[in-house]
N, C-alpha and C positions, 0 to 999 in steps of 0.2 A: 504495499500500498504505501501511495505516496502522500509523505505529510505535508507536501508543499500546498497542495489543494486544501489541505486543513487550514493551513496558515493562511491561506487566502481567502477563506470561509470569514476566521477569525478576526483577520485584519479588516473585513468590511464593516465590522462591527466594534471596530477600534478597540478588540480584544478587553470589552466591556463587560463584567461578570454578570451586569444585569440583563446582558442579551445571553445569557447560556441557554435559553429555550431556544432560541431563535437559531443559533449556531448548530445546535443538535438538529433541529429540522433541515437545516440547509444539507449537512452532513449527511442525515438520511435521506436527502434527495440526490444526492450525489453519487452515494453508493448503493442505495437500496436496503442499508442496513447502518447499524452504527458499529464499525470497527472497533475493536478494542485499541488499537494503537491511535486511532481516532480519539477514542475518549481519553487516551491517558494525554496526549496532545493537547486538547481543550484543557483538561484539567491545569496542567502545566502555563498554558499561555493565560488562561483566564484566572489563574490563583486561587482556584476553586478545589477543595478536597476532592479527590478520585472517586471516594465515597457518595459526594453528593452529586457528582456527575451521574455515577450507576444509578441513584435513587431516583433521579427524573427520568432517566432512559429506562428503567423499570415500571415506573409509575405510570408513564404514558402509554397506552396500548399503541398510539401510532407509531411507536419506536421498536425497532426489533433488533437485538442484538445477535440474529442469525441471518446470513443472506437469503435474501427473497429471490424470487424467481422474474424471470425477464419480463414477464407479462404476471400482473396482479389481478386475480378475478375476485372481486368481493359478490357475495350473494345476500342480498338485504332480507332480514328475517324481521323486521320491524311489523308490528299490527297488519297493516295492508297487505303487505308482503307475505305475511305469513299465511293470512286466510286465502291469499291468491294462490297460492301452491308453492311460496318461498323453500320449505322444506324438501318437498318435490325437487324443486330445481338443484338444492343443493347436493341432495342423494346423486341425481343424475350425473353432475359434473364431478363427483367425488369418482363416480364410475369410470366415466370418461377419459379422467387423469388418473386413475388409480392412486389416489391419496385420498386421505381426510382433510377435513377442514383444518386450518391452521398449519398445513404440511405445504411442502415444496417438493416437485417431481423431480427424481432422481438427476434428470439431466439438466436442472436448473431452468427450465424454459417458465415454469408455471406455480405460481403461489396461489394458495386457495382460502379465503377466508369468509367466515359467515359474521356479518355484522350485523349491528341492531338498526335503526331506523336512519335513512341517509335522506330523509325530508322530500322524498319524490314520490309520495303515495299515489298519487294520481297516476302514475306511470307503474304500478305494481302487476305483476311481480317485478323486481328489477334487477339486475345484474350490472354489475360497473367492472370493465376491463379496462386497468389501466386509467382509472376515474372515467372512462369514457360511459356514458348510460347506455343500457339497452333495456327497452322498456317492453312490458308486456310479453315477457318470457314464458316458454313453455319447456318441457323437457327435450322435445325436439328440435325447438330451435337453439336450445343450450348446445345439444349434442353437435347441431350443425356449425356452432359460434367456435365450438372448441376444435373441430375437424378443420375448419379454415385457420384458426390461429397456429395449429400444429404443422400446417401446409405451409406457413411462410417460412 
């Protein structure tokens, strides 16, 4: 891992410890997870105890200490999506990818997450692929979407 990129991110915030959360968000966006080396560098540069950095990194569900897949698929299981078939979608995608929710395929192409409400109830059931919404999904549509993404 290149810590120069982490230093660039930290420098954007003036190495200000009050920007710790924003720094972690940018590192997560850059690497698709929070690498240990990046957390160590962040603690050092911001003069924050490494334990505090880890506390933030593990408290917020948006952060991951493990590498995520190239494509992150989120299945909404909020009330409207749940009633509309969200659990069936999740099961179908788990079968199609051969992984369970919160897992990543062995080839690193896909990570699958079950999320609560994404605030798009009128589009339920909803699947997000790399934050792009796919509305009114069915198990058949989900399988087709996975096949298209796998072919890329």
